[in-house]
Short mmCIF file of the C-alpha atoms (twelve columns), coordinates in Angstrom:
data_MODEL
# 
_entry.id   MODEL 
# 
loop_
_atom_site.group_PDB 
_atom_site.id 
_atom_site.type_symbol 
_atom_site.label_atom_id 
_atom_site.label_alt_id 
_atom_site.label_comp_id 
_atom_site.label_asym_id 
_atom_site.label_seq_id 
_atom_site.Cartn_x 
_atom_site.Cartn_y 
_atom_site.Cartn_z 
_atom_site.pdbx_PDB_model_num 
ATOM 1   C CA . UNK A 1   8.523   -3.285  -9.551  1 
ATOM 2   C CA . UNK A 2   6.704   -5.159  -6.794  1 
ATOM 3   C CA . UNK A 3   3.363   -3.359  -6.607  1 
ATOM 4   C CA . UNK A 4   2.586   -2.014  -10.077 1 
ATOM 5   C CA . UNK A 5   2.632   -3.372  -13.611 1 
ATOM 6   C CA . UNK A 6   3.436   -1.266  -16.660 1 
ATOM 7   C CA . UNK A 7   2.290   -2.027  -20.211 1 
ATOM 8   C CA . UNK A 8   2.903   0.322   -23.136 1 
ATOM 9   C CA . UNK A 9   0.851   0.180   -26.336 1 
ATOM 10  C CA . UNK A 10  0.291   2.811   -29.032 1 
ATOM 11  C CA . UNK A 11  2.141   5.437   -26.946 1 
ATOM 12  C CA . UNK A 12  -0.256  4.933   -24.024 1 
ATOM 13  C CA . UNK A 13  1.092   3.549   -20.748 1 
ATOM 14  C CA . UNK A 14  -1.248  1.409   -18.652 1 
ATOM 15  C CA . UNK A 15  -0.142  1.562   -15.030 1 
ATOM 16  C CA . UNK A 16  -1.851  -1.221  -13.101 1 
ATOM 17  C CA . UNK A 17  -1.854  -1.207  -9.306  1 
ATOM 18  C CA . UNK A 18  -1.013  -4.799  -8.416  1 
ATOM 19  C CA . UNK A 19  -0.551  -5.327  -4.707  1 
ATOM 20  C CA . UNK A 20  -2.527  -8.222  -3.304  1 
ATOM 21  C CA . UNK A 21  -6.279  -8.548  -3.659  1 
ATOM 22  C CA . UNK A 22  -7.189  -4.956  -2.819  1 
ATOM 23  C CA . UNK A 23  -4.183  -2.844  -3.888  1 
ATOM 24  C CA . UNK A 24  -3.840  -1.384  -0.398  1 
ATOM 25  C CA . UNK A 25  -1.421  1.545   -0.398  1 
ATOM 26  C CA . UNK A 26  1.871   1.259   1.487   1 
ATOM 27  C CA . UNK A 27  5.219   3.037   1.217   1 
ATOM 28  C CA . UNK A 28  6.521   0.672   -1.467  1 
ATOM 29  C CA . UNK A 29  3.515   1.249   -3.736  1 
ATOM 30  C CA . UNK A 30  3.721   5.025   -3.301  1 
ATOM 31  C CA . UNK A 31  7.437   5.102   -4.087  1 
ATOM 32  C CA . UNK A 32  7.053   2.864   -7.123  1 
ATOM 33  C CA . UNK A 33  4.183   4.930   -8.489  1 
ATOM 34  C CA . UNK A 34  6.165   8.134   -7.915  1 
ATOM 35  C CA . UNK A 35  9.125   6.711   -9.819  1 
ATOM 36  C CA . UNK A 36  6.943   5.330   -12.607 1 
ATOM 37  C CA . UNK A 37  5.138   8.632   -13.210 1 
ATOM 38  C CA . UNK A 38  8.432   10.530  -13.232 1 
ATOM 39  C CA . UNK A 39  9.792   8.204   -15.912 1 
ATOM 40  C CA . UNK A 40  6.603   8.419   -17.983 1 
ATOM 41  C CA . UNK A 41  6.641   12.202  -17.771 1 
ATOM 42  C CA . UNK A 42  10.192  12.283  -19.142 1 
ATOM 43  C CA . UNK A 43  9.538   9.704   -21.884 1 
ATOM 44  C CA . UNK A 44  8.603   11.553  -25.074 1 
ATOM 45  C CA . UNK A 45  7.293   8.310   -26.579 1 
ATOM 46  C CA . UNK A 46  4.490   8.224   -23.993 1 
ATOM 47  C CA . UNK A 47  1.574   10.559  -24.678 1 
ATOM 48  C CA . UNK A 48  -0.990  9.403   -22.106 1 
ATOM 49  C CA . UNK A 49  -1.446  7.233   -19.021 1 
ATOM 50  C CA . UNK A 50  -4.226  4.905   -17.892 1 
ATOM 51  C CA . UNK A 51  -4.159  4.286   -14.136 1 
ATOM 52  C CA . UNK A 52  -6.122  1.202   -13.130 1 
ATOM 53  C CA . UNK A 53  -6.465  -1.664  -10.671 1 
ATOM 54  C CA . UNK A 54  -7.386  -5.324  -11.001 1 
ATOM 55  C CA . UNK A 55  -10.243 -7.633  -10.131 1 
ATOM 56  C CA . UNK A 56  -12.902 -5.690  -8.255  1 
ATOM 57  C CA . UNK A 57  -10.601 -3.121  -6.695  1 
ATOM 58  C CA . UNK A 58  -8.986  0.043   -7.941  1 
ATOM 59  C CA . UNK A 59  -7.510  0.436   -4.465  1 
ATOM 60  C CA . UNK A 60  -8.938  -0.148  -1.011  1 
ATOM 61  C CA . UNK A 61  -6.989  2.853   0.277   1 
ATOM 62  C CA . UNK A 62  -4.172  3.005   2.796   1 
ATOM 63  C CA . UNK A 63  -2.873  -0.297  4.122   1 
ATOM 64  C CA . UNK A 64  -3.742  0.426   7.745   1 
ATOM 65  C CA . UNK A 65  -2.563  -3.045  8.800   1 
ATOM 66  C CA . UNK A 66  0.981   -2.187  7.703   1 
ATOM 67  C CA . UNK A 67  0.905   1.525   8.473   1 
ATOM 68  C CA . UNK A 68  -0.242  0.821   12.029  1 
ATOM 69  C CA . UNK A 69  3.125   -0.868  12.618  1 
ATOM 70  C CA . UNK A 70  5.206   2.050   11.304  1 
ATOM 71  C CA . UNK A 71  7.244   3.978   13.865  1 
ATOM 72  C CA . UNK A 72  7.147   7.781   14.087  1 
ATOM 73  C CA . UNK A 73  9.842   8.276   11.461  1 
ATOM 74  C CA . UNK A 74  8.295   5.784   9.069   1 
ATOM 75  C CA . UNK A 75  4.795   7.251   9.283   1 
ATOM 76  C CA . UNK A 76  6.152   10.776  8.801   1 
ATOM 77  C CA . UNK A 77  8.109   9.632   5.759   1 
ATOM 78  C CA . UNK A 78  5.014   7.882   4.421   1 
ATOM 79  C CA . UNK A 79  2.820   10.993  4.617   1 
ATOM 80  C CA . UNK A 80  5.575   13.022  2.945   1 
ATOM 81  C CA . UNK A 81  5.831   10.719  -0.051  1 
ATOM 82  C CA . UNK A 82  2.062   10.265  -0.240  1 
ATOM 83  C CA . UNK A 83  1.665   14.053  -0.351  1 
ATOM 84  C CA . UNK A 84  4.318   14.185  -3.082  1 
ATOM 85  C CA . UNK A 85  2.449   11.525  -5.076  1 
ATOM 86  C CA . UNK A 86  -0.814  13.463  -4.935  1 
ATOM 87  C CA . UNK A 87  0.919   16.572  -6.267  1 
ATOM 88  C CA . UNK A 88  2.708   14.584  -8.971  1 
ATOM 89  C CA . UNK A 89  -0.563  13.156  -10.277 1 
ATOM 90  C CA . UNK A 90  -2.376  16.511  -10.172 1 
ATOM 91  C CA . UNK A 91  0.461   18.311  -11.981 1 
ATOM 92  C CA . UNK A 92  1.203   15.502  -14.463 1 
ATOM 93  C CA . UNK A 93  1.335   17.319  -17.813 1 
ATOM 94  C CA . UNK A 94  0.143   14.433  -19.974 1 
ATOM 95  C CA . UNK A 95  -3.429  13.109  -20.006 1 
ATOM 96  C CA . UNK A 96  -4.017  10.632  -17.183 1 
ATOM 97  C CA . UNK A 97  -7.292  8.728   -16.883 1 
ATOM 98  C CA . UNK A 98  -8.415  6.569   -13.958 1 
ATOM 99  C CA . UNK A 99  -10.087 3.298   -14.953 1 
ATOM 100 C CA . UNK A 100 -11.760 2.474   -11.639 1 
ATOM 101 C CA . UNK A 101 -12.214 -1.273  -11.483 1 
ATOM 102 C CA . UNK A 102 -14.544 -1.685  -8.539  1 
ATOM 103 C CA . UNK A 103 -14.068 -0.352  -5.032  1 
ATOM 104 C CA . UNK A 104 -12.211 2.933   -4.613  1 
ATOM 105 C CA . UNK A 105 -12.453 4.337   -1.057  1 
ATOM 106 C CA . UNK A 106 -10.159 6.681   0.884   1 
ATOM 107 C CA . UNK A 107 -6.594  6.762   -0.440  1 
ATOM 108 C CA . UNK A 108 -7.617  4.988   -3.621  1 
ATOM 109 C CA . UNK A 109 -10.170 7.715   -4.288  1 
ATOM 110 C CA . UNK A 110 -7.492  10.362  -3.718  1 
ATOM 111 C CA . UNK A 111 -5.367  8.851   -6.500  1 
ATOM 112 C CA . UNK A 112 -8.350  8.848   -8.864  1 
ATOM 113 C CA . UNK A 113 -9.263  12.440  -7.952  1 
ATOM 114 C CA . UNK A 114 -5.924  13.641  -9.283  1 
ATOM 115 C CA . UNK A 115 -6.618  12.249  -12.748 1 
ATOM 116 C CA . UNK A 116 -8.187  14.163  -15.641 1 
ATOM 117 C CA . UNK A 117 -11.089 11.760  -16.144 1 
ATOM 118 C CA . UNK A 118 -12.582 8.887   -14.155 1 
ATOM 119 C CA . UNK A 119 -14.389 5.860   -15.593 1 
ATOM 120 C CA . UNK A 120 -15.925 3.587   -12.938 1 
ATOM 121 C CA . UNK A 121 -17.414 0.134   -13.149 1 
ATOM 122 C CA . UNK A 122 -21.115 -0.149  -12.476 1 
ATOM 123 C CA . UNK A 123 -22.285 -2.551  -9.788  1 
ATOM 124 C CA . UNK A 124 -22.153 -2.909  -6.017  1 
ATOM 125 C CA . UNK A 125 -19.018 -0.813  -5.549  1 
ATOM 126 C CA . UNK A 126 -18.197 2.268   -3.512  1 
ATOM 127 C CA . UNK A 127 -16.032 5.353   -3.949  1 
ATOM 128 C CA . UNK A 128 -15.349 8.340   -1.704  1 
ATOM 129 C CA . UNK A 129 -13.332 9.585   1.245   1 
ATOM 130 C CA . UNK A 130 -14.225 7.858   4.511   1 
ATOM 131 C CA . UNK A 131 -11.197 8.700   6.664   1 
ATOM 132 C CA . UNK A 132 -13.037 10.434  9.514   1 
ATOM 133 C CA . UNK A 133 -14.962 7.337   10.718  1 
ATOM 134 C CA . UNK A 134 -11.605 5.575   11.032  1 
ATOM 135 C CA . UNK A 135 -10.069 8.286   13.188  1 
ATOM 136 C CA . UNK A 136 -7.903  9.875   10.490  1 
ATOM 137 C CA . UNK A 137 -7.838  13.662  10.214  1 
ATOM 138 C CA . UNK A 138 -8.277  14.716  6.586   1 
ATOM 139 C CA . UNK A 139 -5.516  17.164  5.558   1 
ATOM 140 C CA . UNK A 140 -6.741  20.453  4.140   1 
ATOM 141 C CA . UNK A 141 -4.946  19.708  0.871   1 
ATOM 142 C CA . UNK A 142 -7.133  16.641  0.294   1 
ATOM 143 C CA . UNK A 143 -10.247 18.721  0.953   1 
ATOM 144 C CA . UNK A 144 -9.076  21.142  -1.757  1 
ATOM 145 C CA . UNK A 145 -8.564  18.236  -4.166  1 
ATOM 146 C CA . UNK A 146 -12.000 16.747  -3.422  1 
ATOM 147 C CA . UNK A 147 -13.751 20.091  -3.693  1 
ATOM 148 C CA . UNK A 148 -12.055 20.840  -7.013  1 
ATOM 149 C CA . UNK A 149 -13.930 17.846  -8.444  1 
ATOM 150 C CA . UNK A 150 -17.349 17.856  -6.742  1 
ATOM 151 C CA . UNK A 151 -17.565 21.387  -5.303  1 
ATOM 152 C CA . UNK A 152 -16.889 22.720  -1.819  1 
ATOM 153 C CA . UNK A 153 -20.365 22.103  -0.391  1 
ATOM 154 C CA . UNK A 154 -20.615 18.476  -1.513  1 
ATOM 155 C CA . UNK A 155 -17.003 17.784  -0.487  1 
ATOM 156 C CA . UNK A 156 -17.591 19.318  2.944   1 
ATOM 157 C CA . UNK A 157 -20.690 17.233  3.683   1 
ATOM 158 C CA . UNK A 158 -19.324 14.059  2.131   1 
ATOM 159 C CA . UNK A 159 -16.098 14.233  4.152   1 
ATOM 160 C CA . UNK A 160 -17.795 15.028  7.459   1 
ATOM 161 C CA . UNK A 161 -20.160 12.082  6.977   1 
ATOM 162 C CA . UNK A 162 -17.424 9.734   5.750   1 
ATOM 163 C CA . UNK A 163 -19.707 9.146   2.785   1 
ATOM 164 C CA . UNK A 164 -18.998 6.388   0.276   1 
ATOM 165 C CA . UNK A 165 -20.951 6.702   -2.972  1 
ATOM 166 C CA . UNK A 166 -22.418 4.113   -5.307  1 
ATOM 167 C CA . UNK A 167 -21.331 4.457   -8.954  1 
ATOM 168 C CA . UNK A 168 -24.651 6.119   -9.824  1 
ATOM 169 C CA . UNK A 169 -24.316 8.579   -6.940  1 
ATOM 170 C CA . UNK A 170 -20.723 9.292   -7.887  1 
ATOM 171 C CA . UNK A 171 -21.751 10.027  -11.463 1 
ATOM 172 C CA . UNK A 172 -24.600 12.274  -10.366 1 
ATOM 173 C CA . UNK A 173 -22.275 14.534  -8.327  1 
ATOM 174 C CA . UNK A 174 -19.432 14.540  -10.856 1 
ATOM 175 C CA . UNK A 175 -17.092 12.373  -8.798  1 
ATOM 176 C CA . UNK A 176 -16.780 10.084  -11.814 1 
ATOM 177 C CA . UNK A 177 -17.302 11.102  -15.426 1 
ATOM 178 C CA . UNK A 178 -18.647 7.818   -16.727 1 
ATOM 179 C CA . UNK A 179 -19.866 4.412   -15.545 1 
ATOM 180 C CA . UNK A 180 -19.915 1.207   -17.560 1 
ATOM 181 C CA . UNK A 181 -19.662 -2.585  -17.092 1 
ATOM 182 C CA . UNK A 182 -16.517 -3.740  -15.297 1 
ATOM 183 C CA . UNK A 183 -15.132 -5.492  -18.379 1 
ATOM 184 C CA . UNK A 184 -15.370 -2.254  -20.399 1 
ATOM 185 C CA . UNK A 185 -13.791 0.152   -17.921 1 
ATOM 186 C CA . UNK A 186 -10.278 0.046   -19.336 1 
ATOM 187 C CA . UNK A 187 -11.361 0.266   -22.981 1 
ATOM 188 C CA . UNK A 188 -13.542 3.282   -22.169 1 
ATOM 189 C CA . UNK A 189 -10.599 4.867   -20.370 1 
ATOM 190 C CA . UNK A 190 -8.385  4.325   -23.414 1 
ATOM 191 C CA . UNK A 191 -11.080 5.825   -25.652 1 
ATOM 192 C CA . UNK A 192 -11.091 8.978   -23.525 1 
ATOM 193 C CA . UNK A 193 -7.305  9.202   -23.689 1 
ATOM 194 C CA . UNK A 194 -7.466  8.932   -27.474 1 
ATOM 195 C CA . UNK A 195 -9.850  11.910  -27.531 1 
ATOM 196 C CA . UNK A 196 -7.302  13.983  -25.630 1 
ATOM 197 C CA . UNK A 197 -4.478  12.796  -27.868 1 
ATOM 198 C CA . UNK A 198 -6.146  14.259  -30.956 1 
ATOM 199 C CA . UNK A 199 -5.034  17.697  -29.789 1 
ATOM 200 C CA . UNK A 200 -1.652  19.405  -29.807 1 
ATOM 201 C CA . UNK A 201 0.430   17.896  -27.003 1 
ATOM 202 C CA . UNK A 202 1.950   21.198  -25.923 1 
ATOM 203 C CA . UNK A 203 -1.327  23.148  -26.121 1 
ATOM 204 C CA . UNK A 204 -3.209  20.500  -24.122 1 
ATOM 205 C CA . UNK A 205 -0.509  20.205  -21.464 1 
ATOM 206 C CA . UNK A 206 -0.119  23.948  -20.924 1 
ATOM 207 C CA . UNK A 207 -3.877  24.469  -20.819 1 
ATOM 208 C CA . UNK A 208 -4.240  21.704  -18.223 1 
ATOM 209 C CA . UNK A 209 -1.565  23.268  -16.022 1 
ATOM 210 C CA . UNK A 210 -3.175  26.691  -16.439 1 
ATOM 211 C CA . UNK A 211 -6.545  25.308  -15.332 1 
ATOM 212 C CA . UNK A 212 -4.977  23.508  -12.365 1 
ATOM 213 C CA . UNK A 213 -2.618  26.231  -11.238 1 
ATOM 214 C CA . UNK A 214 -4.796  27.412  -8.338  1 
ATOM 215 C CA . UNK A 215 -5.294  23.822  -7.144  1 
ATOM 216 C CA . UNK A 216 -1.581  23.048  -7.422  1 
ATOM 217 C CA . UNK A 217 -0.803  26.123  -5.309  1 
ATOM 218 C CA . UNK A 218 -3.252  24.923  -2.658  1 
ATOM 219 C CA . UNK A 219 -1.623  21.497  -2.632  1 
ATOM 220 C CA . UNK A 220 1.847   22.895  -1.923  1 
ATOM 221 C CA . UNK A 221 1.653   24.513  1.532   1 
ATOM 222 C CA . UNK A 222 4.191   23.890  4.262   1 
ATOM 223 C CA . UNK A 223 4.038   20.134  4.862   1 
ATOM 224 C CA . UNK A 224 4.178   20.412  8.656   1 
ATOM 225 C CA . UNK A 225 1.278   22.855  8.714   1 
ATOM 226 C CA . UNK A 226 -0.879  20.737  6.397   1 
ATOM 227 C CA . UNK A 227 -0.197  17.322  7.897   1 
ATOM 228 C CA . UNK A 228 0.679   17.960  11.557  1 
ATOM 229 C CA . UNK A 229 -2.942  17.440  12.753  1 
ATOM 230 C CA . UNK A 230 -3.157  14.168  10.803  1 
ATOM 231 C CA . UNK A 231 0.100   12.829  12.196  1 
ATOM 232 C CA . UNK A 232 -0.651  13.956  15.748  1 
ATOM 233 C CA . UNK A 233 -4.083  12.298  15.712  1 
ATOM 234 C CA . UNK A 234 -2.580  9.114   14.247  1 
ATOM 235 C CA . UNK A 235 -0.802  8.481   17.565  1 
ATOM 236 C CA . UNK A 236 -3.759  9.343   19.790  1 
ATOM 237 C CA . UNK A 237 -5.257  6.580   21.949  1 
ATOM 238 C CA . UNK A 238 -8.647  7.190   20.334  1 
ATOM 239 C CA . UNK A 239 -7.437  6.646   16.773  1 
ATOM 240 C CA . UNK A 240 -5.202  3.707   17.722  1 
ATOM 241 C CA . UNK A 241 -8.218  1.984   19.276  1 
ATOM 242 C CA . UNK A 242 -10.324 2.561   16.146  1 
ATOM 243 C CA . UNK A 243 -7.540  1.237   13.926  1 
ATOM 244 C CA . UNK A 244 -7.053  -1.823  16.125  1 
ATOM 245 C CA . UNK A 245 -10.727 -2.739  15.724  1 
ATOM 246 C CA . UNK A 246 -10.520 -2.174  11.983  1 
ATOM 247 C CA . UNK A 247 -7.384  -4.314  11.685  1 
ATOM 248 C CA . UNK A 248 -8.974  -7.106  13.720  1 
ATOM 249 C CA . UNK A 249 -11.989 -7.098  11.405  1 
ATOM 250 C CA . UNK A 250 -9.756  -7.199  8.300   1 
ATOM 251 C CA . UNK A 251 -7.722  -10.113 9.633   1 
ATOM 252 C CA . UNK A 252 -10.848 -12.153 10.371  1 
ATOM 253 C CA . UNK A 253 -12.456 -11.651 6.960   1 
# 
């Protein structure tokens, strides 16, 4: 695998996003994570998953530099597989904990939102969904996912403002369950997984799916209906101009 690393210890799989400095999300990363989670779901020797990043990034979100170059077919295919990945994480029957090593905006935050528990590093980091300031229409399915974690009112205001939260703010609104020093994030994530693994595997898994059934149903509408506004806006002159400025800034950093 090019963009993720997999380590298995004591029946827990650590899936580490490992694509460049910031783990920006492209089609290759999404496909590899989809495949990895499918294999871990089918592997009876694996009882839990820790999803994490490296350095001071969990993930900086979508790789707009690469995605900007995709043609119409490629961007449509990307949103399809990204939507599939969100649903696969949310409906994953085994415990999955996000160990958020640093920054976690936009698409990175979406991945973490699908997990059962989120541990974030304290410090000068940010987490949240800031798509609107960058000209990206937020699909209704992602609003449902965000609101399932922090509530409809907070999700509504946070999305409309493109709000990124400090770790303390994120903890205060329930966006993350725990904050700790960066060096302890993964060990705290493992500790939470071990708490879940004390229980009956089948009872825990079925209860999780029962609790998430309404959310899963909201995440599985007709793809065209849910994502057509996002894809249409992606090609608008307004959004292309915003993305061009963003890409120029990234390249000059």
